[in-house]
Steps between C-alpha positions, in 0.01 A plus 500: 500500500179663375345765720175518302209450741263215432211741546512879495214747526561871454243777531206265455168682528141379483174680566143381475303812416591763757641243744879475481608152608864496391678834519847424368602155624875436494607145580789268418550130568828322431499154346470221754369727775165491678323834547198548725272798433311637801227758523151565630180429313470723195868595503563361151663163568276288279489759222880504498516126438217511244694762304803269486284203397337701223153478652493879535672753272665785694448859390870581514837356596729212414479132596805297407565129528863408437558855376222494236198727528196273490270796434646555152520132402294340227222267610711197409799627697276572800358147484853357497580699814173380656605140439787556745275631777322295767219624724351375826166674545362602838226235512688246284247574218481137392257386232228312689395297197847359436684233701813609682740355241339711225509808722873450564583456132237739365746746346713226347193330353346823371821587318540143373837477671409158640264217402214398727666159539817659635320766700393255773861399564613861492229595747601217735861621483408859583248402769779306674703822512224662708455198727193342338455139389444416134151373591396858578518564127174310446307707754305817425569836671175478698631185668811675634560694821611863478861404563492233230343742253779746569758228438335408170500869406873510576554185291322665207712815544827306469396231248637688198834574674456880508786735579272758665221403740239730654324411825181683597433466875629139509397434864153661495237275657753258647572427865847606626651152470374438147607852410854418612488174300394684183772761554758226534382337177513835321859559612602147399332519158641842419851387593465177302405696189750777561207734443434860598198544727269796565238463773214704644414428861350650814651219709820633655623159614451376144676807357809430710498131405464532123667833427860610510402849381190703585333812366208702630251675275289785635271727300628352177871554567778283636590673827759252630715208390728292718572159649192293583666392823485860628120529472370633829828668589599658170536852637228622263200604711246417232642154431540412867146615581362277225722202583418518871130568448504815712197732513704813553739620236542698176261285297212554745570871526471532123170312504361746756538794264 
């Protein structure tokens, strides 16, 4: 059985001018697992994901998907890897001018992997997987509630059957019940696809629901990895302070300097 991680980052660094954002990120995610990345504002969470997605080029380090360094790939090879990646953005990031069915199948249509005639049926199929009726496909994003927009964003993320899916703050802006619903859909969809998932979240309840593994980034470095179920009682003072939302602790003491 292969032991090659689905995603591996080693020594990844990124600075913007004199500001060092990533200072040697080391991270590994096995195929079929769900990793949650935690960290305060400005800790480097989003930049880490953007480096993997190719939206930002790191200054140094290695980023491997299935054992292949994406940073040394040709443009064509990188695009082929990108075709296998799904993304649920923080605010759904739907195209307001397009009906829901076109939003869901946007990637497939743009790459001519599906005809417009077949896209409606495909959208209805994927919308059903996130608990939405086919009729929702004819609505526009502005006609949807926040929870429905998030579901449509999830449908778009899984429409091309990706084997890696990234989730950026999937429960932001949702009430606790809808947040739990979205988390449940994420878990179901990831399992159905047999995909590997990487999520960013500040929501500890969400982190425990959607992740089996967790990692904490602080000052551009991964300072802890472990089981998501142990968040809040991990034995690492920094992680437990963050997970429990405590004012006193090592993170605050560093900020006081």
